[in-house]
C-alpha positions in Angstrom: 121.0 40.4 -34.0 121.0 38.1 -37.1 122.6 40.8 -39.3 125.6 41.1 -37.0 126.1 37.4 -36.9 126.3 37.2 -40.7 128.6 40.2 -40.9 131.5 38.8 -38.8 132.9 35.6 -37.5 136.3 34.4 -36.1 138.1 31.1 -35.7 138.8 31.2 -39.5 135.2 30.3 -40.2 134.7 31.2 -43.9 132.2 33.8 -45.0 130.9 33.4 -48.6 129.3 36.2 -50.7 127.9 35.1 -54.0 126.6 37.9 -56.2 124.9 38.3 -59.6 125.4 41.8 -61.1 123.9 43.3 -64.2 126.1 46.1 -65.5 124.6 48.5 -68.2 128.1 49.5 -69.5 130.7 46.9 -68.9 132.9 48.4 -71.6 133.0 51.7 -69.7 132.4 53.3 -73.0 131.2 56.8 -73.9 129.6 56.2 -77.3 126.3 54.3 -77.2 127.4 51.9 -80.0 130.3 50.8 -77.8 128.3 50.4 -74.6 127.6 46.7 -73.9 125.6 45.4 -71.0 126.4 42.1 -69.3 125.8 39.8 -66.3 128.6 39.2 -63.9 128.8 36.4 -61.4 131.2 36.8 -58.5 132.2 34.7 -55.5 134.1 36.1 -52.5 135.3 34.1 -49.5 136.9 35.6 -46.3 138.1 33.6 -43.4 139.0 35.7 -40.3 140.6 35.5 -36.9 140.6 38.2 -34.3 143.4 38.7 -31.8 142.6 41.2 -28.9 145.2 43.4 -27.4 144.0 44.9 -24.2 140.5 46.4 -23.9 140.7 48.8 -26.9 142.8 47.2 -29.6 142.5 44.2 -31.9 144.2 42.6 -34.9 142.1 40.9 -37.5 143.8 38.5 -40.0 141.9 37.3 -43.0 142.4 34.9 -45.9 140.8 35.8 -49.2 139.6 33.9 -52.3 137.6 35.5 -55.1 136.4 34.9 -58.7 134.6 36.8 -61.4 132.8 35.1 -64.3 131.2 37.0 -67.2 128.9 34.5 -69.0 128.9 36.5 -72.3 132.6 37.4 -72.2 134.6 34.4 -71.0 137.9 36.2 -71.7 137.3 38.4 -68.6 137.3 35.4 -66.3 139.5 36.1 -63.2 140.4 34.6 -59.8 142.3 36.0 -56.8 143.9 34.7 -53.7 145.4 36.8 -50.9 145.1 38.1 -47.4 144.2 41.1 -45.3 145.5 42.5 -41.9 143.5 45.1 -40.0 144.3 46.9 -36.8 141.3 48.4 -35.0 141.2 50.7 -32.0 138.0 51.6 -30.0 137.9 55.0 -28.3 136.1 54.3 -25.0 133.5 51.8 -24.0 129.9 51.2 -25.0 128.0 50.7 -28.2 128.5 54.3 -29.4 132.3 54.4 -29.0 134.0 55.3 -32.3 136.2 52.7 -33.9 139.2 53.6 -36.1 140.9 51.0 -38.2 143.6 50.6 -40.9 143.8 47.6 -43.2 146.3 46.4 -45.7 145.4 43.9 -48.4 147.2 42.0 -51.2 146.0 39.6 -53.8 147.5 37.6 -56.6 145.2 37.9 -59.6 145.0 35.2 -62.3 143.1 35.9 -65.5 142.2 34.1 -68.7 143.6 37.0 -70.7 147.3 37.2 -70.0 147.5 41.0 -69.9 145.0 41.2 -67.0 147.1 39.0 -64.7 148.9 40.8 -61.8 149.1 41.8 -58.2 146.5 44.0 -56.4 147.4 45.9 -53.2 145.5 48.5 -51.1 145.5 50.3 -47.8 142.2 51.4 -46.2 141.6 53.7 -43.2 138.2 54.0 -41.7 136.2 55.5 -38.8 133.0 53.8 -37.7 130.5 55.5 -35.4 127.1 54.4 -34.1 124.8 57.5 -34.2 121.9 55.9 -32.3 120.5 52.5 -31.5 119.6 51.9 -35.2 122.0 54.0 -37.2 125.7 53.8 -38.0 128.1 55.8 -40.1 131.4 54.8 -41.7 133.9 57.1 -43.3 136.7 55.4 -45.2 139.6 56.3 -47.5 141.3 53.8 -49.7 144.5 53.9 -51.8 145.0 51.0 -54.2 147.2 49.7 -56.9 147.1 47.0 -59.5 150.3 45.9 -61.2 149.2 44.0 -64.4 151.1 42.1 -67.0 150.1 44.8 -69.6 150.5 48.4 -68.7 147.0 49.3 -70.1 145.5 47.3 -67.2 147.7 48.8 -64.5 145.8 51.0 -62.2 146.3 53.4 -59.2 143.7 55.4 -57.5 142.3 56.7 -54.2 138.6 56.5 -53.1 136.7 58.2 -50.3 133.4 56.8 -49.2 130.7 57.5 -46.6 128.2 54.8 -45.7 125.0 55.1 -43.5 123.4 51.9 -42.2 119.9 52.1 -40.8 118.3 49.1 -39.1 114.6 48.8 -40.1 114.0 45.7 -37.9 116.1 43.1 -36.2 116.5 41.3 -39.5 116.4 44.1 -42.1 118.7 47.0 -42.9 119.0 49.8 -45.5 122.5 51.0 -46.5 123.3 54.2 -48.4 126.8 54.8 -49.8 128.4 57.7 -51.6 131.8 57.5 -53.2 134.4 59.6 -55.0 137.3 58.0 -56.7 140.3 59.6 -58.5 142.4 57.2 -60.5 142.8 55.0 -63.5 139.9 53.5 -65.4 140.0 51.3 -68.6 137.5 52.4 -71.3 136.9 50.5 -74.5 136.1 52.0 -77.9 135.9 50.9 -81.6 137.2 52.8 -84.5 139.7 55.7 -84.5 139.6 57.8 -81.3 142.2 60.5 -81.3 140.5 62.1 -78.3 141.1 59.0 -76.2 144.6 58.6 -77.6 145.4 62.1 -76.3 144.3 61.0 -72.8 145.7 57.4 -72.8 149.4 56.8 -73.6 148.7 53.2 -72.5 146.4 51.3 -74.9 146.1 47.9 -76.5 143.8 46.2 -79.1 141.5 43.6 -77.6 138.7 41.2 -78.6 137.5 40.6 -75.1 133.9 41.5 -76.1 133.6 39.5 -79.3 134.6 42.5 -81.5 137.7 44.5 -82.3 138.1 47.3 -79.8 140.9 49.3 -78.2 141.4 49.4 -74.4 142.5 52.8 -73.1 143.8 53.5 -69.6 142.7 56.9 -68.5 143.2 58.9 -65.3 139.6 59.9 -64.4 137.2 60.9 -61.6 134.2 58.8 -60.6 131.2 59.7 -58.4 128.8 56.9 -57.4 125.8 56.4 -55.2 124.5 53.0 -53.9 121.4 51.9 -52.0 121.1 48.4 -50.6 118.5 46.4 -48.7 119.8 43.6 -46.5 117.5 40.9 -45.1 118.7 38.2 -42.8 117.3 34.8 -43.7 118.5 33.0 -40.6 121.3 33.3 -38.1 123.9 32.4 -40.8 122.6 33.8 -44.1 121.4 37.1 -45.6 120.3 38.4 -48.9 121.4 41.8 -50.3 119.6 43.6 -53.1 121.3 46.8 -54.4 121.3 49.5 -57.1 124.3 51.7 -57.9 124.8 54.6 -60.3 128.3 55.7 -61.4 129.4 58.7 -63.4 133.0 59.0 -64.8 134.6 61.9 -66.5 138.0 63.2 -67.7 137.9 66.0 -70.3 136.4 64.5 -73.5 135.6 61.2 -71.8 132.3 61.0 -70.0 130.2 57.9 -69.3 127.8 56.4 -66.8 126.9 53.0 -65.5 123.9 51.4 -63.8 124.5 48.3 -61.6 121.7 46.0 -60.3 122.8 43.2 -58.0 121.5 40.5 -55.7 123.8 38.7 -53.3 123.7 35.8 -50.9 125.9 36.0 -47.8 126.5 32.9 -45.8 128.6 32.5 -42.6 129.8 28.9 -42.2 
Protein backbone atom coordinates (compact mmCIF):
# COMPACT_ATOMS: atom_id res chain seq x y z
CA UNK A 1 0.00 0.00 0.00
CA UNK A 2 1.32 3.44 -0.89
CA UNK A 3 0.58 4.90 2.55
CA UNK A 4 2.70 2.26 4.26
CA UNK A 5 5.63 2.94 1.92
CA UNK A 6 5.54 6.66 2.78
CA UNK A 7 5.26 5.99 6.52
CA UNK A 8 8.48 3.97 7.03
CA UNK A 9 11.80 3.24 5.34
CA UNK A 10 15.14 1.82 6.45
CA UNK A 11 18.75 1.97 5.21
CA UNK A 12 18.93 5.54 6.60
CA UNK A 13 16.80 6.83 3.71
CA UNK A 14 15.55 10.28 4.83
CA UNK A 15 11.86 11.00 5.30
CA UNK A 16 10.90 14.68 4.97
CA UNK A 17 7.73 16.27 6.35
CA UNK A 18 7.17 19.92 5.41
CA UNK A 19 4.16 21.55 7.08
CA UNK A 20 2.34 24.87 6.97
CA UNK A 21 0.24 25.51 10.11
CA UNK A 22 -2.14 28.37 10.89
CA UNK A 23 -2.49 28.82 14.66
CA UNK A 24 -5.32 31.03 15.96
CA UNK A 25 -3.59 31.75 19.29
CA UNK A 26 0.17 31.45 19.02
CA UNK A 27 0.58 33.49 22.23
CA UNK A 28 -1.44 30.91 24.21
CA UNK A 29 -3.26 33.90 25.66
CA UNK A 30 -6.53 34.06 27.57
CA UNK A 31 -7.58 37.65 26.80
CA UNK A 32 -8.71 38.38 23.25
CA UNK A 33 -6.47 41.46 22.88
CA UNK A 34 -3.41 39.27 23.59
CA UNK A 35 -4.42 36.46 21.22
CA UNK A 36 -2.37 36.63 18.02
CA UNK A 37 -2.73 34.31 15.06
CA UNK A 38 0.18 33.31 12.84
CA UNK A 39 1.47 31.01 10.14
CA UNK A 40 4.14 28.48 11.09
CA UNK A 41 6.35 26.66 8.58
CA UNK A 42 8.08 23.50 9.80
CA UNK A 43 10.44 20.95 8.31
CA UNK A 44 11.19 17.61 9.92
CA UNK A 45 13.63 14.98 8.63
CA UNK A 46 14.03 11.44 9.99
CA UNK A 47 16.53 8.88 8.73
CA UNK A 48 15.95 5.37 10.08
CA UNK A 49 17.51 1.95 10.25
CA UNK A 50 15.88 -1.22 11.59
CA UNK A 51 17.84 -4.01 13.25
CA UNK A 52 15.81 -7.24 13.78
CA UNK A 53 16.40 -9.46 16.80
CA UNK A 54 14.71 -12.78 16.31
CA UNK A 55 11.15 -13.06 15.02
CA UNK A 56 9.43 -10.68 17.44
CA UNK A 57 11.85 -7.90 18.37
CA UNK A 58 13.53 -5.05 16.55
CA UNK A 59 15.61 -1.97 17.28
CA UNK A 60 14.98 1.22 15.28
CA UNK A 61 17.63 3.95 15.27
CA UNK A 62 16.78 7.35 13.80
CA UNK A 63 18.62 10.57 13.13
CA UNK A 64 16.54 13.75 13.39
CA UNK A 65 16.68 17.29 11.99
CA UNK A 66 13.93 19.90 12.38
CA UNK A 67 13.25 23.59 12.02
CA UNK A 68 10.42 26.05 12.81
CA UNK A 69 9.95 29.39 11.06
CA UNK A 70 7.28 31.97 11.95
CA UNK A 71 7.16 34.49 9.05
CA UNK A 72 5.57 37.20 11.24
CA UNK A 73 7.68 36.53 14.32
CA UNK A 74 11.28 35.84 13.30
CA UNK A 75 12.45 35.79 16.91
CA UNK A 76 10.74 32.41 17.31
CA UNK A 77 12.99 30.78 14.69
CA UNK A 78 14.34 27.45 16.01
CA UNK A 79 16.25 24.40 14.78
CA UNK A 80 16.89 21.00 16.31
CA UNK A 81 19.21 18.06 15.78
CA UNK A 82 19.17 14.77 17.63
CA UNK A 83 18.27 11.11 17.54
CA UNK A 84 15.81 8.45 18.57
CA UNK A 85 16.09 4.80 19.62
CA UNK A 86 13.01 2.54 19.70
CA UNK A 87 12.61 -1.05 20.81
CA UNK A 88 9.54 -2.84 19.41
CA UNK A 89 8.11 -6.23 20.33
CA UNK A 90 5.37 -8.04 18.38
CA UNK A 91 3.14 -10.45 20.29
CA UNK A 92 2.50 -13.30 17.88
CA UNK A 93 2.34 -13.41 14.10
CA UNK A 94 -0.02 -12.02 11.52
CA UNK A 95 -1.27 -8.55 10.65
CA UNK A 96 -3.39 -8.28 13.81
CA UNK A 97 -0.64 -9.10 16.29
CA UNK A 98 -0.26 -6.23 18.80
CA UNK A 99 3.03 -4.30 18.84
CA UNK A 100 4.46 -2.72 22.00
CA UNK A 101 7.30 -0.22 21.75
CA UNK A 102 9.31 2.18 23.86
CA UNK A 103 11.29 5.06 22.39
CA UNK A 104 13.82 7.48 23.81
CA UNK A 105 14.54 10.77 22.03
CA UNK A 106 16.91 13.69 22.56
CA UNK A 107 17.47 16.91 20.60
CA UNK A 108 19.72 19.93 20.93
CA UNK A 109 17.59 23.01 20.17
CA UNK A 110 19.03 26.23 18.76
CA UNK A 111 16.90 29.39 18.73
CA UNK A 112 17.24 32.97 17.56
CA UNK A 113 16.20 34.15 21.04
CA UNK A 114 18.83 33.05 23.54
CA UNK A 115 16.42 32.08 26.30
CA UNK A 116 14.70 29.48 24.13
CA UNK A 117 17.85 27.45 23.46
CA UNK A 118 18.23 24.14 25.24
CA UNK A 119 17.96 20.36 25.21
CA UNK A 120 14.76 18.39 24.68
CA UNK A 121 14.32 14.78 25.86
CA UNK A 122 11.36 12.42 25.98
CA UNK A 123 10.37 8.79 26.53
CA UNK A 124 7.32 7.32 24.76
CA UNK A 125 5.62 3.96 25.30
CA UNK A 126 2.96 2.79 22.86
CA UNK A 127 0.73 -0.13 21.93
CA UNK A 128 -0.43 -0.59 18.32
CA UNK A 129 -3.22 -2.96 17.34
CA UNK A 130 -4.89 -3.63 14.00
CA UNK A 131 -8.64 -3.99 14.65
CA UNK A 132 -9.58 -5.20 11.18
CA UNK A 133 -8.29 -4.99 7.62
CA UNK A 134 -8.81 -1.21 7.45
CA UNK A 135 -8.65 0.05 11.04
CA UNK A 136 -5.77 0.43 13.50
CA UNK A 137 -5.59 1.83 17.02
CA UNK A 138 -2.57 3.24 18.87
CA UNK A 139 -2.41 4.10 22.57
CA UNK A 140 0.65 6.03 23.71
CA UNK A 141 2.01 7.75 26.79
CA UNK A 142 4.87 10.25 26.63
CA UNK A 143 6.94 11.96 29.29
CA UNK A 144 9.06 14.88 28.10
CA UNK A 145 11.37 17.60 29.36
CA UNK A 146 12.92 20.74 27.89
CA UNK A 147 15.88 22.31 29.69
CA UNK A 148 16.06 25.88 28.32
CA UNK A 149 18.56 28.69 28.84
CA UNK A 150 15.87 30.72 30.68
CA UNK A 151 13.76 28.99 33.32
CA UNK A 152 10.55 30.48 31.91
CA UNK A 153 10.95 28.30 28.80
CA UNK A 154 11.76 25.11 30.70
CA UNK A 155 9.02 22.52 30.50
CA UNK A 156 8.10 19.12 31.86
CA UNK A 157 4.93 17.20 31.18
CA UNK A 158 3.23 13.94 30.34
CA UNK A 159 0.77 13.25 27.54
CA UNK A 160 -1.57 10.34 26.81
CA UNK A 161 -3.00 9.93 23.32
CA UNK A 162 -5.23 7.51 21.44
CA UNK A 163 -5.26 7.43 17.65
CA UNK A 164 -7.61 5.61 15.30
CA UNK A 165 -6.55 5.17 11.65
CA UNK A 166 -9.15 4.17 9.09
CA UNK A 167 -8.16 3.34 5.51
CA UNK A 168 -10.75 4.66 3.06
CA UNK A 169 -9.01 3.29 -0.03
CA UNK A 170 -5.55 1.98 -0.87
CA UNK A 171 -4.31 5.58 -1.10
CA UNK A 172 -6.50 7.51 1.37
CA UNK A 173 -6.84 7.42 5.16
CA UNK A 174 -8.64 9.24 7.97
CA UNK A 175 -6.93 9.64 11.35
CA UNK A 176 -8.62 10.66 14.62
CA UNK A 177 -6.53 11.57 17.68
CA UNK A 178 -7.52 12.56 21.23
CA UNK A 179 -4.89 13.79 23.70
CA UNK A 180 -4.61 14.79 27.34
CA UNK A 181 -1.49 16.57 28.57
CA UNK A 182 -0.52 17.60 32.09
CA UNK A 183 2.50 19.89 32.27
CA UNK A 184 4.06 23.26 31.61
CA UNK A 185 2.80 25.75 29.03
CA UNK A 186 4.06 29.27 28.28
CA UNK A 187 1.31 31.89 28.09
CA UNK A 188 1.89 35.52 27.06
CA UNK A 189 0.05 38.59 28.33
CA UNK A 190 0.37 42.36 28.26
CA UNK A 191 -0.20 44.69 31.20
CA UNK A 192 -0.29 43.81 34.88
CA UNK A 193 -1.55 40.24 35.50
CA UNK A 194 -1.43 39.40 39.21
CA UNK A 195 -3.59 36.31 38.54
CA UNK A 196 -0.87 34.85 36.26
CA UNK A 197 1.92 35.93 38.60
CA UNK A 198 0.28 33.85 41.30
CA UNK A 199 0.46 30.80 39.01
CA UNK A 200 3.87 31.41 37.43
CA UNK A 201 6.96 31.95 39.59
CA UNK A 202 8.98 31.80 36.34
CA UNK A 203 8.28 34.75 34.02
CA UNK A 204 10.22 37.10 31.77
CA UNK A 205 9.52 40.21 29.68
CA UNK A 206 9.70 39.59 25.90
CA UNK A 207 9.15 41.34 22.59
CA UNK A 208 8.86 38.16 20.53
CA UNK A 209 5.55 39.29 19.03
CA UNK A 210 6.47 42.87 18.17
CA UNK A 211 5.04 44.28 21.39
CA UNK A 212 5.96 44.28 25.07
CA UNK A 213 4.53 41.19 26.75
CA UNK A 214 5.35 38.94 29.67
CA UNK A 215 5.90 35.20 29.25
CA UNK A 216 4.57 33.08 32.13
CA UNK A 217 5.36 29.39 32.63
CA UNK A 218 2.26 27.72 34.07
CA UNK A 219 1.60 24.11 35.03
CA UNK A 220 -1.69 23.40 33.22
CA UNK A 221 -3.86 20.69 31.66
CA UNK A 222 -4.60 20.42 27.96
CA UNK A 223 -7.24 18.47 26.04
CA UNK A 224 -7.09 18.27 22.26
CA UNK A 225 -8.80 16.54 19.35
CA UNK A 226 -7.41 16.21 15.82
CA UNK A 227 -8.75 14.88 12.55
CA UNK A 228 -6.49 14.36 9.54
CA UNK A 229 -6.97 13.22 5.95
CA UNK A 230 -3.99 11.50 4.32
CA UNK A 231 -3.76 11.00 0.56
CA UNK A 232 -0.86 9.24 -1.14
CA UNK A 233 0.33 11.05 -4.26
CA UNK A 234 2.59 8.23 -5.43
CA UNK A 235 4.72 5.48 -3.88
CA UNK A 236 7.02 8.05 -2.23
CA UNK A 237 4.83 11.04 -1.32
CA UNK A 238 1.63 11.90 0.52
CA UNK A 239 -0.29 14.99 1.52
CA UNK A 240 -1.86 15.45 4.97
CA UNK A 241 -4.63 17.97 5.73
CA UNK A 242 -5.57 18.33 9.41
CA UNK A 243 -7.60 20.33 11.92
CA UNK A 244 -6.91 20.36 15.67
CA UNK A 245 -8.69 22.00 18.60
CA UNK A 246 -6.95 22.52 21.95
CA UNK A 247 -8.31 23.62 25.32
CA UNK A 248 -5.97 24.56 28.18
CA UNK A 249 -6.85 25.42 31.78
CA UNK A 250 -5.30 26.04 35.18
CA UNK A 251 -7.41 27.93 37.74
CA UNK A 252 -7.79 31.47 36.36
CA UNK A 253 -6.01 30.63 33.09
CA UNK A 254 -8.22 29.24 30.30
CA UNK A 255 -7.63 29.50 26.57
CA UNK A 256 -8.22 27.64 23.33
CA UNK A 257 -6.47 27.22 20.00
CA UNK A 258 -7.49 26.24 16.48
CA UNK A 259 -4.82 24.74 14.22
CA UNK A 260 -5.23 24.15 10.48
CA UNK A 261 -2.37 22.46 8.66
CA UNK A 262 -1.30 21.00 5.36
CA UNK A 263 1.80 18.82 5.08
CA UNK A 264 3.78 17.09 2.37
CA UNK A 265 5.52 13.85 3.34
CA UNK A 266 8.21 12.49 1.03
CA UNK A 267 10.29 9.35 1.40
CA UNK A 268 13.60 9.63 -0.43
